[in-house]
C-alpha positions as CSV (number, residue, x, y, z in Angstrom):
1,X,-6.2,14.1,-4.4
2,X,-6.9,14.0,-8.2
3,X,-4.4,11.3,-8.8
4,X,-5.4,9.1,-6.3
5,X,-9.0,9.3,-7.4
6,X,-7.7,8.4,-10.9
7,X,-5.7,5.3,-9.0
8,X,-9.0,4.2,-7.3
9,X,-11.0,3.9,-10.5
10,X,-8.2,2.5,-12.6
11,X,-8.0,-0.3,-9.7
12,X,-10.7,-0.9,-7.7
13,X,-13.6,-2.2,-9.3
14,X,-13.6,0.1,-12.6
15,X,-11.9,-2.9,-14.3
16,X,-15.0,-4.7,-14.1
17,X,-17.4,-1.9,-16.0
18,X,-15.5,-2.7,-19.4
19,X,-15.1,-6.5,-18.1
20,X,-16.9,-9.4,-17.2
21,X,-14.6,-9.9,-14.2
22,X,-11.4,-8.5,-12.3
23,X,-8.6,-9.4,-14.4
24,X,-4.9,-8.4,-13.1
25,X,-3.9,-7.8,-16.3
26,X,-6.7,-4.9,-17.5
27,X,-5.8,-3.9,-14.0
28,X,-2.0,-3.1,-14.4
29,X,-2.4,-1.8,-18.1
30,X,-5.3,0.6,-17.0
31,X,-2.4,1.7,-13.8
32,X,0.4,2.1,-16.1
33,X,-1.8,4.3,-19.1
34,X,-2.8,6.6,-16.5
35,X,-0.2,7.2,-14.0
36,X,3.5,7.2,-13.3
37,X,3.8,3.6,-11.7
38,X,6.4,1.8,-12.9
39,X,5.4,-1.8,-14.5
40,X,6.8,-3.5,-11.2
41,X,4.9,-1.2,-9.0
42,X,1.5,-1.5,-11.1
43,X,1.6,-5.6,-10.7
44,X,2.4,-5.4,-7.0
45,X,-0.2,-3.0,-6.3
46,X,-2.9,-5.6,-8.2
47,X,-1.3,-8.7,-5.9
48,X,-1.1,-6.7,-2.9
49,X,-5.0,-5.3,-3.6
50,X,-6.0,-9.1,-4.7
51,X,-4.3,-10.0,-0.7
52,X,-6.2,-7.9,1.0
53,X,-9.8,-7.3,-1.0
54,X,-11.8,-10.5,-2.5
55,X,-11.4,-11.2,-6.2
56,X,-14.8,-10.9,-6.2
57,X,-14.6,-8.1,-4.8
58,X,-12.3,-6.2,-7.2
59,X,-14.1,-7.4,-10.4
60,X,-17.9,-5.7,-8.7
61,X,-19.3,-2.9,-10.1
62,X,-20.3,-1.7,-7.0
63,X,-18.3,1.6,-5.3
64,X,-15.9,0.5,-3.1
65,X,-16.6,0.8,1.0
66,X,-14.9,3.4,2.9
67,X,-12.7,0.6,4.2
68,X,-11.9,-0.5,1.3
69,X,-10.7,2.8,-0.2
70,X,-8.4,2.5,3.1
71,X,-7.1,-0.5,2.3
72,X,-6.4,0.5,-1.5
73,X,-4.3,3.5,-0.3
74,X,-2.5,1.3,1.8
75,X,-2.2,-1.0,-1.1
76,X,-0.5,1.9,-3.4
77,X,1.7,2.9,-0.8
78,X,3.0,-0.2,-0.1
79,X,3.4,-1.0,-3.8
80,X,5.4,2.3,-4.3
81,X,7.9,1.7,-1.2
82,X,8.1,-2.4,-1.4
83,X,8.0,-2.7,-4.9
84,X,9.9,-0.1,-6.6
85,X,12.4,-2.1,-8.6
86,X,15.9,-2.0,-8.8
87,X,17.8,-0.3,-8.2
88,X,16.1,1.3,-5.5
89,X,15.6,5.1,-5.6
90,X,15.0,6.8,-2.3
91,X,14.3,10.2,-4.9
92,X,11.9,8.2,-7.4
93,X,10.1,6.6,-4.2
94,X,9.1,10.0,-2.6
95,X,8.1,11.4,-5.4
96,X,5.7,8.7,-6.3
97,X,4.2,8.5,-2.7
98,X,4.2,12.5,-3.2
99,X,2.1,12.6,-6.6
100,X,0.3,9.4,-6.2
101,X,-1.2,9.8,-2.5
102,X,-1.0,13.2,-2.3
103,X,1.5,12.9,0.6
104,X,3.1,16.3,1.1
105,X,7.1,15.9,-0.2
106,X,8.6,16.8,3.1
107,X,6.7,13.7,5.0
108,X,6.7,11.5,1.7
109,X,11.1,12.1,2.1
110,X,10.6,11.2,6.1
111,X,8.5,8.1,5.5
112,X,11.3,6.8,2.4
113,X,13.9,7.5,5.2
114,X,12.1,5.7,8.3
115,X,11.3,2.5,6.1
116,X,15.2,2.3,4.8
117,X,15.9,2.2,8.4
118,X,13.9,-0.5,9.1
119,X,14.5,-2.5,5.6
120,X,17.4,-2.0,3.6
121,X,17.2,-0.6,0.2
122,X,18.0,-3.7,-1.3
123,X,15.2,-6.0,0.2
124,X,13.2,-2.7,-1.0
125,X,14.3,-3.4,-4.6
126,X,13.6,-6.8,-4.3
127,X,10.8,-8.5,-6.9
128,X,9.6,-10.8,-4.1
129,X,8.1,-8.4,-1.4
130,X,4.7,-10.5,-1.5
131,X,5.6,-13.6,0.9
132,X,3.1,-12.8,4.1
133,X,6.9,-12.9,5.7
134,X,8.0,-9.8,3.6
135,X,4.9,-8.0,3.8
136,X,4.4,-8.2,7.3
137,X,8.2,-6.9,7.9
138,X,7.0,-3.8,5.4
139,X,4.2,-3.3,7.2
140,X,5.6,-2.7,10.5
141,X,8.1,-0.2,8.9
142,X,5.5,1.5,8.1
143,X,3.7,1.9,11.0
144,X,7.0,3.7,12.2
145,X,7.5,5.5,9.6
146,X,4.0,6.7,9.8
147,X,4.5,7.3,13.3
148,X,7.8,9.2,12.9
149,X,6.5,11.5,10.3
150,X,2.7,11.9,10.4
151,X,1.9,10.7,14.4
152,X,-0.6,8.0,15.5
153,X,-3.4,9.4,13.0
154,X,-1.3,8.4,9.8
155,X,-1.0,4.6,10.6
156,X,-4.3,3.8,10.0
157,X,-4.8,4.6,6.2
158,X,-0.9,4.1,5.7
159,X,-0.9,0.4,6.6
160,X,-4.8,-0.5,5.9
161,X,-6.1,-0.9,9.4
162,X,-9.6,-0.3,11.3
163,X,-9.7,2.3,13.9
164,X,-9.5,-0.7,16.5
165,X,-6.4,-2.7,14.6
166,X,-4.8,-0.2,14.3
167,X,-5.0,0.5,18.2
168,X,-4.2,-2.7,19.4
169,X,-0.7,-2.6,16.9
170,X,0.3,0.9,19.1
171,X,-0.6,-1.5,21.5
172,X,2.5,-3.9,20.9
173,X,5.8,-3.4,21.6
174,X,7.7,-1.8,18.5
175,X,10.0,-5.0,18.1
176,X,6.6,-7.0,18.0
177,X,4.6,-5.1,15.2
178,X,5.1,-6.9,12.7
179,X,3.5,-10.0,14.1
180,X,0.9,-7.9,15.7
181,X,-0.3,-6.4,12.6
182,X,-1.7,-9.7,11.5
183,X,-2.8,-11.0,14.8
184,X,-4.8,-7.8,15.2
185,X,-6.3,-8.2,11.8
186,X,-7.3,-11.3,12.9
187,X,-9.0,-10.5,16.1
188,X,-10.1,-7.2,14.9
189,X,-11.9,-8.0,11.5
């Protein structure tokens, strides 16, 4: 968990300790200097965080809340899987999941393969994976991969959901989970 703590410190709120406010460029620079993330992954992580955590909170000097930690972890997993850059490299993605999130390597490989079964590697290598439609598709694939590789308990952590949101998503049929994620987040916030 040491690497995760470093990442959390770099990206969530720590950037504000030395600056007057949140700066994506500073966060990306810090992530690149202190982690094994690629430029594309560091940039994707910072942008994904801005989608899920208010920028004012990202610029705050407060400790992250427990749920903000869950959201960060899910954003990091998303960035590693969905923003690895071209050409897509399954082994590099699995290794990054293992090293940056301390996911056991066998589970990292399983997640990587399971996501690839639902989202083509060419899509995962694209640089436009932060649109609402693409985020929904890839998060739904991460839900299914989490179920296949670690069970229901992993869904909440890997996708960044509250317990109620995760239950709501899991109640939806598999083919409707991409839409269910957004609906469950909206209705159970």
